[in-house]
C-alpha positions in Angstrom: 109.6 124.3 86.8 112.8 123.6 85.1 113.6 120.6 82.8 116.2 118.1 84.0 117.3 115.9 81.1 120.3 114.2 82.0 122.8 112.5 79.2 121.7 108.5 78.2 118.7 109.1 80.0 115.4 108.4 77.5 112.0 110.2 77.6 109.5 109.7 79.5 106.5 107.5 78.6 109.5 105.4 77.4 111.1 105.1 80.4 108.7 102.3 81.9 109.7 99.7 79.1 113.4 100.6 79.6 113.4 100.1 83.3 111.2 96.9 82.7 113.6 95.8 80.4 116.3 96.7 82.3 114.9 94.5 85.1 114.9 91.8 83.0 118.6 91.7 81.8 119.7 92.2 85.5 117.6 89.7 86.4 119.0 87.0 84.1 122.4 88.0 84.8 121.5 87.0 88.8 120.1 83.8 87.3 123.4 82.8 85.3 125.4 83.2 88.3 122.9 81.5 90.6 123.2 78.5 88.3 127.0 78.5 88.0 127.2 78.6 92.2 123.5 76.8 93.3 122.8 77.8 96.6 125.2 81.1 97.0 123.6 84.2 96.5 125.6 86.5 94.0 126.8 89.1 96.5 129.6 90.5 94.7 129.0 93.8 96.1 127.1 95.4 92.8 123.9 93.1 92.5 122.4 90.9 95.2 119.0 88.6 94.3 116.5 89.3 97.0 114.0 86.3 97.8 110.7 87.1 99.9 109.4 90.1 101.3 111.5 89.6 104.9 114.7 89.2 102.9 113.8 92.3 101.1 112.9 94.6 104.3 116.0 93.4 106.2 117.9 94.8 102.8 116.4 98.0 102.7 116.7 98.4 106.4 120.3 98.0 106.4 121.0 100.5 103.6 118.6 102.9 104.9 120.3 102.6 108.6 123.6 103.4 106.9 122.4 106.1 104.9 124.0 109.5 105.3 122.9 111.8 102.7 119.5 111.4 101.1 116.8 108.9 100.0 114.9 108.8 97.6 111.7 106.9 97.2 109.3 105.8 94.8 105.6 104.6 96.0 103.3 103.3 93.3 100.1 101.4 93.3 98.1 104.2 95.5 97.9 104.7 98.9 99.3 102.9 101.8 97.6 101.8 104.9 97.2 103.8 108.0 99.1 101.4 110.1 102.3 100.8 107.4 102.3 104.9 107.3 102.6 105.5 111.2 105.2 102.8 111.4 107.0 104.9 108.6 106.3 108.2 110.6 109.0 108.0 113.0 111.5 106.2 111.2 111.4 109.2 108.4 111.4 111.6 111.2 114.7 110.0 112.6 116.3 110.6 108.9 115.4 113.9 108.8 116.5 114.5 112.6 120.0 113.1 111.3 120.4 115.4 108.4 119.4 112.8 105.9 117.3 114.4 103.2 114.0 112.6 102.0 111.9 112.7 99.1 109.0 110.7 98.4 107.1 110.6 94.6 103.3 109.2 95.4 101.1 108.8 92.2 98.0 111.4 91.9 95.3 108.8 93.7 97.3 109.2 97.1 96.3 113.0 97.3 92.4 111.6 97.5 93.5 109.1 100.7 92.9 110.8 104.3 95.7 108.8 105.9 98.1 109.7 103.5 97.5 113.5 103.5 97.9 113.3 107.1 101.3 111.5 106.7 102.7 113.5 104.1 101.5 116.9 106.2 103.8 115.6 108.9 106.7 114.4 107.0 106.8 117.6 105.5 106.8 119.4 108.5 109.9 117.7 109.7 111.2 118.4 106.1 110.8 115.7 104.2 109.9 116.6 100.2 106.5 114.7 98.7 105.4 114.9 95.1 102.8 113.0 92.9 102.7 112.1 89.3 99.7 111.0 87.0 101.7 107.3 87.2 105.3 106.0 87.9 107.2 103.3 86.3 107.6 101.3 89.1 108.8 100.8 93.0 111.9 102.3 93.7 114.5 103.0 96.7 117.6 104.9 95.9 120.3 105.8 99.2 122.9 107.7 99.0 123.1 107.4 94.9 125.2 104.5 95.6 122.5 101.9 96.3 119.2 101.1 94.8 116.0 98.4 94.9 113.8 98.0 92.5 111.3 94.8 92.3 111.2 92.0 89.8 109.0 91.9 87.0 105.5 91.1 87.9 106.7 90.1 91.3 106.8 92.1 94.2 108.0 89.0 96.7 111.7 89.3 94.7 113.5 92.0 94.1 117.2 93.3 93.1 119.7 95.3 95.2 122.3 97.3 92.7 125.6 98.9 94.0 126.3 99.0 90.1 127.4 102.9 89.8 126.1 103.2 86.4 122.9 101.6 87.2 122.4 103.4 90.1 122.9 106.6 88.3 120.7 105.8 85.3 117.9 105.2 88.2 118.6 108.4 90.3 118.7 110.5 86.8 115.0 108.5 86.3 114.0 109.6 89.6 114.8 112.9 89.1 113.4 113.4 86.0 110.1 112.0 87.1 110.3 114.2 90.2 110.8 117.7 87.8 107.4 116.6 86.5 105.9 116.1 89.4 103.7 118.1 91.4 104.0 119.4 95.0 102.2 117.7 97.0 98.7 120.1 98.3 97.0 120.3 101.5 94.1 122.9 100.1 92.0 122.6 99.3 91.3 120.1 101.9 88.1 118.1 100.1 89.3 115.9 97.9 86.4 116.9 95.6 87.3 120.4 95.4 91.4 119.3 94.7 90.0 116.6 92.2 90.6 119.3 88.9 94.0 119.6 89.6 94.8 115.7 89.3 91.5 114.5 87.1 93.0 115.9 83.6 96.4 114.1 84.2 94.8 111.3 85.2 92.4 111.1 82.3 95.5 111.8 80.0 97.3 108.8 81.2 94.5 106.6 80.9 93.9 107.9 77.2 97.4 106.8 76.1 97.5 103.4 78.0 94.0 102.2 76.4 95.7 103.4 73.0 98.4 101.4 73.8 96.0 98.6 74.9 96.8 97.9 78.3 94.2 96.2 80.3 92.0 97.6 82.3 94.0 96.1 85.5 97.1 97.0 84.1 96.2 100.8 83.3 94.5 100.7 87.0 97.9 99.4 88.6 99.5 102.0 86.7 97.6 104.9 88.3 97.1 103.5 91.6 93.5 103.1 91.6 90.9 100.6 91.8 89.4 98.9 88.3 85.8 100.5 89.4 87.5 103.9 89.5 89.3 103.2 86.4 85.9 102.5 85.0 83.9 105.2 86.4 87.2 107.3 84.7 86.3 105.8 81.2 83.1 106.5 81.2 83.4 110.2 81.6 86.1 110.0 79.1 83.5 108.2 76.7 80.9 111.0 77.4 83.4 114.0 76.9 84.1 112.4 73.3 80.3 110.9 72.4 81.7 107.2 72.1 79.2 104.4 73.3 81.9 101.5 73.7 85.2 101.2 74.5 85.7 100.1 70.7 84.7 103.5 69.3 86.1 105.3 72.3 89.6 104.1 71.0 89.1 104.9 67.5 88.2 108.4 68.2 91.5 108.6 70.7 93.5 106.9 68.1 92.4 109.8 65.7 93.0 112.7 67.9 96.2 111.5 68.4 97.0 111.1 64.6 95.6 114.3 64.0 
């Protein structure tokens, strides 16, 4: 798999904090504009502040309906519900029939969800491409490399629609770098238990890195798209592997490993 390193884009995993900071700065700019003109959205064609899921979904729908070339989507937080996937299926099929390329990134945890596997099997048959990563920085949609959507920090009911070319290019490059690191979504072996060896090592490496960085169980689980209970089971296996009796000892052993 080739190494894609566009100029000016930071190396992962530092990309996560960079994108969060970018979102915060854009949010601050929006607030300044709103303060100067109460009651008006700062829609100057480059940056739009979106409030509430209905407004966010409507803005995304308008952008997607105008797509002509390609739609890039990052879907973190684990598998989506079967009803959501069923609703998305015909939309994606219509886009592909119209010659619009479609690439989606999920987390590795999506490989264990039967509804997601069936959805991916169908959209792949239509021509879409799907890959997975152990973790991803944040939800992201990029349409035709001209319009991007990212959520506000820690709030999925607010978002930013971005048409500023330099920012959209940055986000597109971030997606491309993650796409190059991702693995194609497999359909064999069919049983999740048999597929686990392909993704569990990556998940455990991400868990160890996030533990050493001091993230909470809730934050780690969200980053990996798994439940906190699943995370605790994985941490238990990691502790057993290192012979650690508790989380404190595990943190010490992991830190010593990284310093070696």
